[in-house]
N, CA, C and O atoms as a GROMACS GRO file, in nm:
protein
  348
    1MET      N    1   0.078  -0.128  -0.007
    1MET     CA    2   0.007   0.006   0.002
    1MET      C    3   0.079   0.120  -0.012
    1MET      O    4   0.102   0.187   0.089
    2THR      N    5   0.120   0.154  -0.120
    2THR     CA    6   0.201   0.283  -0.132
    2THR      C    7   0.137   0.411  -0.065
    2THR      O    8   0.199   0.497  -0.003
    3SER      N    9  -0.001   0.408  -0.090
    3SER     CA   10  -0.052   0.559  -0.038
    3SER      C   11  -0.058   0.587   0.094
    3SER      O   12  -0.062   0.701   0.139
    4VAL      N   13  -0.060   0.490   0.157
    4VAL     CA   14  -0.054   0.488   0.317
    4VAL      C   15   0.089   0.519   0.356
    4VAL      O   16   0.105   0.576   0.464
    5TYR      N   17   0.177   0.493   0.294
    5TYR     CA   18   0.306   0.535   0.333
    5TYR      C   19   0.340   0.665   0.275
    5TYR      O   20   0.425   0.726   0.340
    6TYR      N   21   0.299   0.717   0.177
    6TYR     CA   22   0.324   0.839   0.125
    6TYR      C   23   0.221   0.942   0.162
    6TYR      O   24   0.233   1.059   0.125
    7GLY      N   25   0.108   0.895   0.243
    7GLY     CA   26   0.025   0.986   0.294
    7GLY      C   27   0.030   1.074   0.410
    7GLY      O   28  -0.063   1.110   0.483
    8ALA      N   29   0.162   1.103   0.416
    8ALA     CA   30   0.200   1.186   0.542
    8ALA      C   31   0.133   1.289   0.559
    8ALA      O   32   0.114   1.328   0.675
    9MET      N   33   0.082   1.357   0.455
    9MET     CA   34  -0.003   1.499   0.474
    9MET      C   35  -0.130   1.452   0.494
    9MET      O   36  -0.182   1.366   0.423
   10TYR      N   37  -0.195   1.519   0.611
   10TYR     CA   38  -0.310   1.472   0.661
   10TYR      C   39  -0.426   1.551   0.585
   10TYR      O   40  -0.537   1.497   0.577
   11GLY      N   41  -0.408   1.661   0.536
   11GLY     CA   42  -0.527   1.735   0.498
   11GLY      C   43  -0.613   1.694   0.382
   11GLY      O   44  -0.736   1.706   0.384
   12GLY      N   45  -0.546   1.644   0.282
   12GLY     CA   46  -0.639   1.620   0.153
   12GLY      C   47  -0.682   1.452   0.162
   12GLY      O   48  -0.742   1.404   0.066
   13ARG      N   49  -0.659   1.386   0.252
   13ARG     CA   50  -0.682   1.246   0.262
   13ARG      C   51  -0.809   1.209   0.237
   13ARG      O   52  -0.835   1.118   0.159
   14ILE      N   53  -0.892   1.272   0.296
   14ILE     CA   54  -1.052   1.244   0.295
   14ILE      C   55  -1.102   1.242   0.148
   14ILE      O   56  -1.154   1.145   0.093
   15SER      N   57  -1.078   1.365   0.092
   15SER     CA   58  -1.148   1.375  -0.066
   15SER      C   59  -1.071   1.281  -0.155
   15SER      O   60  -1.131   1.222  -0.244
   16SER      N   61  -0.943   1.265  -0.136
   16SER     CA   62  -0.871   1.171  -0.196
   16SER      C   63  -0.916   1.034  -0.202
   16SER      O   64  -0.920   0.973  -0.309
   17ILE      N   65  -0.952   0.979  -0.085
   17ILE     CA   66  -0.986   0.850  -0.065
   17ILE      C   67  -1.138   0.821  -0.111
   17ILE      O   68  -1.170   0.722  -0.176
   18LEU      N   69  -1.223   0.916  -0.070
   18LEU     CA   70  -1.369   0.895  -0.065
   18LEU      C   71  -1.421   0.935  -0.215
   18LEU      O   72  -1.511   0.874  -0.273
   19LEU      N   73  -1.353   1.041  -0.265
   19LEU     CA   74  -1.396   1.110  -0.401
   19LEU      C   75  -1.309   1.085  -0.512
   19LEU      O   76  -1.355   1.108  -0.623
   20ASN      N   77  -1.175   1.034  -0.500
   20ASN     CA   78  -1.068   1.025  -0.600
   20ASN      C   79  -1.037   1.166  -0.652
   20ASN      O   80  -1.000   1.189  -0.767
   21ILE      N   81  -1.056   1.266  -0.550
   21ILE     CA   82  -0.999   1.393  -0.578
   21ILE      C   83  -0.891   1.456  -0.486
   21ILE      O   84  -0.926   1.514  -0.383
   22PRO      N   85  -0.764   1.447  -0.522
   22PRO     CA   86  -0.674   1.475  -0.425
   22PRO      C   87  -0.700   1.632  -0.388
   22PRO      O   88  -0.733   1.712  -0.476
   23GLY      N   89  -0.684   1.665  -0.270
   23GLY     CA   90  -0.710   1.809  -0.218
   23GLY      C   91  -0.562   1.895  -0.223
   23GLY      O   92  -0.560   2.018  -0.232
   24ASP      N   93  -0.462   1.828  -0.217
   24ASP     CA   94  -0.342   1.883  -0.246
   24ASP      C   95  -0.241   1.812  -0.304
   24ASP      O   96  -0.278   1.697  -0.326
   25GLU      N   97  -0.110   1.836  -0.342
   25GLU     CA   98  -0.018   1.738  -0.423
   25GLU      C   99   0.015   1.616  -0.334
   25GLU      O  100   0.006   1.506  -0.388
   26PRO      N  101   0.055   1.624  -0.197
   26PRO     CA  102   0.087   1.516  -0.143
   26PRO      C  103  -0.035   1.391  -0.136
   26PRO      O  104  -0.004   1.274  -0.114
   27ALA      N  105  -0.164   1.430  -0.158
   27ALA     CA  106  -0.264   1.333  -0.131
   27ALA      C  107  -0.277   1.279  -0.274
   27ALA      O  108  -0.365   1.194  -0.290
   28LEU      N  109  -0.208   1.313  -0.374
   28LEU     CA  110  -0.243   1.261  -0.510
   28LEU      C  111  -0.183   1.101  -0.492
   28LEU      O  112  -0.242   1.020  -0.565
   29MET      N  113  -0.096   1.055  -0.422
   29MET     CA  114  -0.055   0.934  -0.419
   29MET      C  115  -0.140   0.855  -0.342
   29MET      O  116  -0.142   0.735  -0.367
   30THR      N  117  -0.217   0.903  -0.248
   30THR     CA  118  -0.337   0.841  -0.168
   30THR      C  119  -0.462   0.812  -0.262
   30THR      O  120  -0.557   0.744  -0.224
   31THR      N  121  -0.455   0.856  -0.359
   31THR     CA  122  -0.576   0.825  -0.464
   31THR      C  123  -0.544   0.697  -0.528
   31THR      O  124  -0.638   0.634  -0.576
   32LEU      N  125  -0.428   0.652  -0.534
   32LEU     CA  126  -0.384   0.540  -0.603
   32LEU      C  127  -0.422   0.414  -0.534
   32LEU      O  128  -0.457   0.321  -0.606
   33ASP      N  129  -0.421   0.396  -0.393
   33ASP     CA  130  -0.466   0.294  -0.327
   33ASP      C  131  -0.580   0.313  -0.235
   33ASP      O  132  -0.649   0.218  -0.196
   34GLY      N  133  -0.600   0.441  -0.198
   34GLY     CA  134  -0.726   0.480  -0.102
   34GLY      C  135  -0.866   0.479  -0.175
   34GLY      O  136  -0.969   0.440  -0.120
   35TYR      N  137  -0.858   0.525  -0.301
   35TYR     CA  138  -1.004   0.511  -0.357
   35TYR      C  139  -1.034   0.380  -0.398
   35TYR      O  140  -1.146   0.341  -0.366
   36PRO      N  141  -0.956   0.293  -0.467
   36PRO     CA  142  -0.983   0.162  -0.481
   36PRO      C  143  -1.029   0.076  -0.364
   36PRO      O  144  -1.118  -0.008  -0.375
   37MET      N  145  -0.966   0.101  -0.256
   37MET     CA  146  -1.010   0.057  -0.114
   37MET      C  147  -1.142   0.102  -0.096
   37MET      O  148  -1.225   0.017  -0.064
   38ALA      N  149  -1.176   0.213  -0.110
   38ALA     CA  150  -1.310   0.272  -0.071
   38ALA      C  151  -1.413   0.215  -0.176
   38ALA      O  152  -1.528   0.190  -0.140
   39LYS      N  153  -1.373   0.194  -0.305
   39LYS     CA  154  -1.481   0.121  -0.403
   39LYS      C  155  -1.509  -0.022  -0.337
   39LYS      O  156  -1.623  -0.070  -0.336
   40ALA      N  157  -1.398  -0.087  -0.281
   40ALA     CA  158  -1.414  -0.216  -0.244
   40ALA      C  159  -1.490  -0.224  -0.113
   40ALA      O  160  -1.524  -0.332  -0.065
   41GLY      N  161  -1.516  -0.112  -0.060
   41GLY     CA  162  -1.599  -0.126   0.076
   41GLY      C  163  -1.509  -0.101   0.188
   41GLY      O  164  -1.557  -0.113   0.301
   42ARG      N  165  -1.379  -0.065   0.175
   42ARG     CA  166  -1.292  -0.062   0.289
   42ARG      C  167  -1.244   0.083   0.309
   42ARG      O  168  -1.129   0.105   0.344
   43ALA      N  169  -1.339   0.191   0.285
   43ALA     CA  170  -1.309   0.330   0.313
   43ALA      C  171  -1.264   0.364   0.450
   43ALA      O  172  -1.166   0.437   0.463
   44GLY      N  173  -1.323   0.320   0.546
   44GLY     CA  174  -1.282   0.325   0.682
   44GLY      C  175  -1.146   0.273   0.718
   44GLY      O  176  -1.078   0.327   0.806
   45ASP      N  177  -1.109   0.170   0.651
   45ASP     CA  178  -0.962   0.110   0.676
   45ASP      C  179  -0.852   0.200   0.608
   45ASP      O  180  -0.737   0.216   0.650
   46ALA      N  181  -0.906   0.253   0.502
   46ALA     CA  182  -0.812   0.345   0.422
   46ALA      C  183  -0.791   0.495   0.485
   46ALA      O  184  -0.686   0.559   0.476
   47LEU      N  185  -0.898   0.532   0.543
   47LEU     CA  186  -0.890   0.664   0.636
   47LEU      C  187  -0.824   0.634   0.756
   47LEU      O  188  -0.748   0.722   0.798
   48VAL      N  189  -0.834   0.522   0.827
   48VAL     CA  190  -0.754   0.484   0.958
   48VAL      C  191  -0.622   0.478   0.920
   48VAL      O  192  -0.537   0.534   0.989
   49LEU      N  193  -0.590   0.413   0.812
   49LEU     CA  194  -0.448   0.374   0.774
   49LEU      C  195  -0.376   0.514   0.742
   49LEU      O  196  -0.262   0.530   0.788
   50SER      N  197  -0.434   0.617   0.667
   50SER     CA  198  -0.366   0.725   0.634
   50SER      C  199  -0.362   0.829   0.753
   50SER      O  200  -0.284   0.923   0.754
   51GLY      N  201  -0.449   0.805   0.846
   51GLY     CA  202  -0.441   0.871   0.957
   51GLY      C  203  -0.324   0.846   1.045
   51GLY      O  204  -0.250   0.936   1.085
   52VAL      N  205  -0.308   0.690   1.079
   52VAL     CA  206  -0.195   0.653   1.144
   52VAL      C  207  -0.081   0.665   1.069
   52VAL      O  208   0.021   0.674   1.137
   53ALA      N  209  -0.066   0.668   0.938
   53ALA     CA  210   0.072   0.685   0.872
   53ALA      C  211   0.095   0.832   0.900
   53ALA      O  212   0.208   0.866   0.936
   54SER      N  213   0.003   0.919   0.888
   54SER     CA  214   0.042   1.072   0.913
   54SER      C  215   0.092   1.083   1.058
   54SER      O  216   0.203   1.130   1.085
   55PHE      N  217   0.018   1.045   1.136
   55PHE     CA  218   0.091   1.056   1.296
   55PHE      C  219   0.209   0.997   1.293
   55PHE      O  220   0.294   1.064   1.352
   56VAL      N  221   0.256   0.884   1.242
   56VAL     CA  222   0.384   0.819   1.254
   56VAL      C  223   0.498   0.896   1.208
   56VAL      O  224   0.609   0.914   1.257
   57GLY      N  225   0.433   0.942   1.082
   57GLY     CA  226   0.546   1.036   0.996
   57GLY      C  227   0.562   1.167   1.066
   57GLY      O  228   0.672   1.223   1.064
   58ALA      N  229   0.461   1.220   1.125
   58ALA     CA  230   0.491   1.346   1.203
   58ALA      C  231   0.591   1.337   1.322
   58ALA      O  232   0.684   1.415   1.345
   59PHE      N  233   0.553   1.225   1.396
   59PHE     CA  234   0.600   1.191   1.516
   59PHE      C  235   0.752   1.173   1.493
   59PHE      O  236   0.836   1.236   1.558
   60LEU      N  237   0.784   1.078   1.390
   60LEU     CA  238   0.934   1.049   1.366
   60LEU      C  239   0.988   1.189   1.305
   60LEU      O  240   1.101   1.212   1.348
   61ALA      N  241   0.948   1.270   1.234
   61ALA     CA  242   0.998   1.381   1.178
   61ALA      C  243   1.022   1.476   1.299
   61ALA      O  244   1.126   1.541   1.293
   62THR      N  245   0.943   1.493   1.405
   62THR     CA  246   0.958   1.589   1.522
   62THR      C  247   1.077   1.536   1.599
   62THR      O  248   1.169   1.610   1.636
   63ILE      N  249   1.070   1.387   1.626
   63ILE     CA  250   1.191   1.352   1.692
   63ILE      C  251   1.326   1.367   1.628
   63ILE      O  252   1.426   1.396   1.694
   64GLY      N  253   1.329   1.345   1.496
   64GLY     CA  254   1.453   1.365   1.417
   64GLY      C  255   1.488   1.506   1.414
   64GLY      O  256   1.606   1.540   1.413
   65LEU      N  257   1.383   1.595   1.414
   65LEU     CA  258   1.434   1.752   1.414
   65LEU      C  259   1.504   1.784   1.545
   65LEU      O  260   1.605   1.852   1.561
   66MET      N  261   1.428   1.718   1.638
   66MET     CA  262   1.489   1.749   1.780
   66MET      C  263   1.626   1.697   1.809
   66MET      O  264   1.699   1.754   1.891
   67LEU      N  265   1.664   1.590   1.743
   67LEU     CA  266   1.797   1.535   1.752
   67LEU      C  267   1.895   1.595   1.674
   67LEU      O  268   2.013   1.595   1.712
   68LEU      N  269   1.854   1.655   1.553
   68LEU     CA  270   1.943   1.712   1.465
   68LEU      C  271   1.945   1.844   1.447
   68LEU      O  272   2.030   1.892   1.372
   69ALA      N  273   1.853   1.924   1.513
   69ALA     CA  274   1.860   2.052   1.529
   69ALA      C  275   1.998   2.110   1.583
   69ALA      O  276   2.053   2.201   1.521
   70PRO      N  277   2.046   2.066   1.678
   70PRO     CA  278   2.178   2.137   1.746
   70PRO      C  279   2.279   2.119   1.638
   70PRO      O  280   2.360   2.208   1.612
   71LEU      N  281   2.273   2.002   1.573
   71LEU     CA  282   2.400   1.988   1.465
   71LEU      C  283   2.370   2.092   1.334
   71LEU      O  284   2.460   2.152   1.275
   72GLN      N  285   2.238   2.102   1.305
   72GLN     CA  286   2.200   2.202   1.191
   72GLN      C  287   2.252   2.343   1.241
   72GLN      O  288   2.308   2.418   1.162
   73ALA      N  289   2.236   2.374   1.359
   73ALA     CA  290   2.260   2.504   1.393
   73ALA      C  291   2.407   2.544   1.386
   73ALA      O  292   2.453   2.651   1.346
   74ARG      N  293   2.470   2.440   1.431
   74ARG     CA  294   2.635   2.442   1.415
   74ARG      C  295   2.670   2.474   1.271
   74ARG      O  296   2.754   2.560   1.241
   75VAL      N  297   2.609   2.411   1.193
   75VAL     CA  298   2.633   2.406   1.040
   75VAL      C  299   2.606   2.552   1.004
   75VAL      O  300   2.683   2.615   0.931
   76ALA      N  301   2.515   2.596   1.045
   76ALA     CA  302   2.460   2.726   0.991
   76ALA      C  303   2.525   2.824   1.018
   76ALA      O  304   2.522   2.922   0.945
   77PHE      N  305   2.599   2.820   1.129
   77PHE     CA  306   2.706   2.930   1.173
   77PHE      C  307   2.801   2.934   1.080
   77PHE      O  308   2.831   3.046   1.037
   78LEU      N  309   2.860   2.830   1.033
   78LEU     CA  310   2.966   2.815   0.925
   78LEU      C  311   2.948   2.894   0.783
   78LEU      O  312   3.041   2.925   0.708
   79PHE      N  313   2.807   2.920   0.763
   79PHE     CA  314   2.770   2.974   0.637
   79PHE      C  315   2.843   3.121   0.617
   79PHE      O  316   2.833   3.209   0.703
   80GLY      N  317   2.902   3.134   0.518
   80GLY     CA  318   2.962   3.257   0.469
   80GLY      C  319   2.900   3.323   0.359
   80GLY      O  320   2.788   3.280   0.334
   81PRO      N  321   2.945   3.426   0.278
   81PRO     CA  322   2.884   3.515   0.203
   81PRO      C  323   2.838   3.414   0.071
   81PRO      O  324   2.730   3.427   0.013
   82ALA      N  325   2.937   3.318   0.037
   82ALA     CA  326   2.902   3.249  -0.085
   82ALA      C  327   2.794   3.154  -0.062
   82ALA      O  328   2.723   3.125  -0.159
   83GLU      N  329   2.772   3.107   0.039
   83GLU     CA  330   2.669   3.010   0.074
   83GLU      C  331   2.527   3.090   0.077
   83GLU      O  332   2.427   3.048   0.020
   84TYR      N  333   2.532   3.209   0.149
   84TYR     CA  334   2.409   3.288   0.146
   84TYR      C  335   2.377   3.349  -0.015
   84TYR      O  336   2.264   3.391  -0.041
   85PHE      N  337   2.464   3.349  -0.097
   85PHE     CA  338   2.442   3.379  -0.237
   85PHE      C  339   2.380   3.268  -0.323
   85PHE      O  340   2.301   3.279  -0.417
   86ALA      N  341   2.441   3.147  -0.263
   86ALA     CA  342   2.389   3.023  -0.345
   86ALA      C  343   2.236   2.993  -0.287
   86ALA      O  344   2.157   2.931  -0.358
   87LEU      N  345   2.204   3.034  -0.171
   87LEU     CA  346   2.057   3.015  -0.128
   87LEU      C  347   1.995   3.115  -0.197
   87LEU      O  348   1.873   3.131  -0.186
   0.00000   0.00000   0.00000
């Protein structure tokens, strides 16, 4: 089920699963597996799986940011004029 894994964005999941209309770009992948599940009578399962996948993805991203933020801050202090120009 690729859509469950890629369904990290929570907002457009309902319309993409129930109506096959993605509300935003990340929900486009949810339509590939979510809508066929809804047509097969498993809309509730698709909605629950996308919600759980969204929570797990957000949780892991938050933990990763907490662990990597000090390292990123040290690297940011090393930026000079060339790096700012590149940005």
